[in-house]
C-alpha positions in Angstrom: 118.2 288.1 141.1 115.5 290.5 139.7 111.8 290.4 140.5 111.1 289.7 136.8 113.4 286.7 136.9 111.7 285.2 139.9 108.3 285.6 138.2 109.7 284.0 135.0 111.0 281.0 136.8 107.7 280.4 138.5 105.5 281.0 135.4 104.2 284.4 136.9 103.8 283.0 140.4 106.1 283.7 143.3 106.1 283.7 147.1 106.4 287.0 148.9 109.7 285.8 150.6 111.2 285.1 147.1 110.3 288.6 146.0 111.6 290.1 149.1 114.9 288.4 148.4 114.8 289.9 144.9 114.5 293.3 146.3 110.8 294.0 146.1 109.6 296.4 148.8 106.4 295.9 150.8 105.1 299.2 149.5 105.6 298.3 145.9 103.9 294.9 146.4 101.0 296.5 148.1 100.6 299.2 145.4 100.6 296.6 142.5 97.9 294.6 144.3 95.9 297.7 145.1 96.0 298.8 141.5 94.8 295.3 140.4 98.0 294.8 138.4 99.0 291.9 140.7 97.0 289.5 142.9 97.3 287.5 146.0 95.3 284.2 145.4 96.7 282.6 148.7 98.4 284.2 151.7 102.0 285.1 150.7 101.6 284.0 147.1 101.8 286.7 144.4 100.8 286.5 140.7 102.1 289.3 138.5 98.8 290.0 136.6 95.2 290.9 137.6 93.3 288.7 135.2 91.5 285.4 135.8 93.8 282.5 136.9 93.7 279.3 134.9 93.3 275.8 136.5 97.1 275.1 136.3 98.1 278.4 137.4 95.9 278.1 140.6 97.5 274.6 141.1 101.0 276.3 141.0 99.8 279.0 143.3 98.7 276.3 145.8 102.1 274.5 145.5 103.9 277.8 146.2 101.7 278.3 149.3 102.3 274.7 150.5 106.1 274.8 150.1 108.7 272.7 148.3 107.4 269.4 150.0 103.8 269.8 149.2 102.1 267.9 146.4 98.7 268.2 144.8 96.5 265.3 146.0 93.1 263.8 146.5 90.5 265.2 144.1 92.9 267.7 142.7 95.4 264.9 141.6 92.4 262.9 140.5 91.4 265.6 138.0 94.9 265.7 136.7 94.7 261.9 136.2 91.2 262.1 134.8 89.7 260.3 137.7 86.5 261.5 139.4 83.9 260.1 141.6 81.3 261.5 144.0 80.6 265.2 144.4 82.9 267.7 142.7 84.8 270.2 145.0 85.5 273.8 144.5 88.6 273.8 146.7 92.1 272.5 145.7 93.8 269.9 147.8 97.5 269.6 148.8 99.3 266.9 150.9 102.3 268.1 153.1 104.5 266.0 155.5 103.1 265.6 158.9 104.0 268.5 161.3 104.0 271.1 158.6 102.9 274.5 159.6 100.8 275.3 156.6 97.0 275.3 157.3 94.1 275.2 154.9 92.7 278.5 153.7 89.7 279.4 151.5 89.9 277.4 148.2 92.6 275.2 149.5 92.5 272.2 151.9 95.7 270.8 153.4 96.2 267.1 154.3 99.1 266.0 156.5 100.7 262.6 156.0 103.2 260.3 157.6 103.1 257.9 154.6 105.7 258.1 151.9 104.5 259.8 148.7 105.3 258.8 145.3 105.4 262.1 143.3 104.6 262.6 139.6 105.6 265.8 137.7 104.2 267.9 135.0 105.5 271.4 134.0 105.2 273.5 137.1 103.2 270.8 138.9 103.8 268.0 141.5 101.0 265.5 142.3 100.5 262.1 143.7 100.9 258.9 141.8 97.6 257.4 140.5 97.5 254.5 143.2 98.0 257.0 146.0 95.4 259.3 144.4 92.9 256.5 144.3 93.4 255.6 148.0 93.2 259.3 149.1 90.1 259.9 147.1 88.4 256.7 148.3 88.8 257.7 151.9 86.8 260.9 151.2 84.0 259.3 149.1 80.4 258.8 150.6 79.5 255.5 149.2 80.9 252.1 148.6 79.6 252.3 145.0 81.7 255.4 144.4 84.8 253.7 145.8 84.3 250.7 143.5 83.9 253.0 140.6 87.1 254.9 141.1 89.2 251.8 141.8 87.8 249.9 138.8 88.1 252.9 136.6 91.8 253.4 137.4 92.6 249.7 136.9 90.6 249.4 133.6 92.3 252.6 132.1 95.6 251.1 133.1 96.6 254.2 135.0 97.7 252.0 137.8 97.4 248.4 138.9 95.4 246.6 141.5 98.6 245.5 143.2 99.9 249.1 143.5 96.6 250.3 145.0 96.6 247.4 147.4 100.3 248.3 148.4 99.1 251.9 149.2 96.1 250.7 151.1 98.2 248.4 153.3 100.0 251.6 154.6 96.7 253.0 155.9 95.4 252.6 159.5 92.5 250.3 159.6 90.1 252.9 160.6 88.1 254.4 157.8 89.3 252.0 155.0 86.7 249.3 155.2 84.9 250.3 151.9 88.4 250.5 150.2 89.1 246.9 151.3 85.8 245.7 150.0 86.3 247.5 146.6 89.7 246.1 146.2 88.4 242.6 146.9 85.6 243.0 144.4 87.8 244.5 141.6 90.3 241.6 142.3 87.5 239.2 141.4 86.7 240.9 138.1 84.2 243.6 139.1 84.5 246.4 136.4 81.9 249.0 137.7 80.0 250.0 140.7 77.0 248.4 139.3 78.6 245.1 139.0 80.0 245.4 142.5 76.5 246.0 143.9 75.2 243.0 141.8 77.8 240.7 143.3 77.1 241.8 146.9 73.4 241.1 146.3 74.1 237.6 145.0 76.4 236.8 147.9 73.9 238.1 150.5 71.2 236.0 149.0 73.4 232.9 149.3 73.2 232.2 145.6 76.1 230.5 143.7 78.9 233.0 142.8 79.2 233.8 139.2 82.1 234.1 136.9 82.7 237.8 136.3 83.6 239.3 132.9 83.2 235.9 131.5 84.3 235.1 127.9 81.7 233.4 125.7 82.5 232.2 122.2 79.7 233.0 119.8 79.3 232.7 116.1 80.7 236.2 115.6 83.6 236.0 118.1 84.1 236.3 121.8 81.9 238.4 124.0 82.1 239.1 127.7 79.3 238.8 130.0 79.2 240.8 133.3 78.2 237.6 135.2 77.9 234.0 134.0 76.8 230.8 135.8 78.4 228.6 133.2 77.2 225.3 134.5 73.6 226.5 134.7 74.0 228.4 131.4 72.6 231.6 132.8 74.1 235.0 132.3 73.4 238.5 133.6 74.3 241.9 132.2 74.3 245.1 134.4 73.1 248.1 132.4 74.7 251.3 133.7 73.0 254.5 134.8 73.7 256.2 131.5 72.6 253.1 129.4 70.8 254.7 126.4 71.2 253.3 122.9 70.7 254.9 119.5 68.9 253.0 116.8 72.2 251.3 115.3 73.7 250.6 118.7 70.4 249.1 119.9 70.3 246.8 116.8 73.9 245.7 117.5 73.0 245.0 121.1 70.0 242.8 120.2 72.2 241.0 117.7 74.8 240.3 120.4 72.1 239.2 122.8 70.6 236.8 120.2 74.0 235.2 119.6 74.4 234.6 123.2 70.9 233.1 123.6 71.6 230.9 120.6 74.2 229.1 122.7 71.5 228.1 125.1 72.3 230.7 127.7 69.5 232.5 129.4 70.5 236.2 129.6 69.0 238.4 132.2 69.3 242.3 132.0 69.3 244.5 135.2 69.5 248.3 135.0 71.7 249.6 137.9 68.6 251.6 139.1 66.8 248.4 139.8 69.6 247.1 142.0 69.1 250.1 144.2 65.4 250.4 144.2 64.2 246.7 143.8 66.9 244.4 145.0 64.6 241.7 146.4 62.8 241.4 143.0 66.1 241.2 141.1 67.2 238.4 143.3 63.8 236.6 143.1 64.1 236.8 139.2 67.7 235.5 139.3 66.9 232.7 141.8 64.0 231.5 139.8 66.1 231.0 136.6 69.3 229.6 138.5 67.3 227.1 140.6 65.2 226.1 137.6 68.3 224.8 135.7 
């Protein structure tokens, strides 16, 4: 096998051991790197050009470094699946079987696991299944809101199911998974966002009746869905997200929707997510006054 064929098979990426078996001498390799014709993005990983590396090429380099049983995981797999939450990371993440000898290096973190890994494939890439990715990411997030957000996003986009995420979560040790258990329980009741999850926790902690979530309401213009609805009391609540800004036409549609709901005799309360964080007592006081007055 020639050096060229090794690079061709790996999309321009190869391990030093592969190149050695293809007859490349240490001196030739060092000379190509010193001239800037080739580069070593990770120890023992060679790229046959000196230009910038694209995202997928860096991912392939990480997999070559990790070995044939390694898979892209955590936030790196999350980026491939289009899932993100919490702070972004500059490093790549790999998962390898427990007991592997690879260690993390600059720009690459290594996670060892004893749990089975369901692998997905793309050209030149191996990465974790969405359910495993959600669980791995959840364990690294810094707030319950972020965990709820990523679980609900994956389920709403139909990238995976709540049942599959629960299956992955059951394989975890109990330590460190409390937020994930709470998030799974909330999404299972109908929570679709971090804001809705926080609102439900406030309602429960205040001892108020639990609402129906994502509740269908038939209006003159068709069925709409309320974030929360106390159907017997005819009280509804909408949680407006952090990025809730409407243009003129969208604002007019939103007002028309609200009017149709209120025409049914439903009192509709609107709470920005920001208020749930900064003024939770007043939010509950407003909600309590309407609910108990019905």
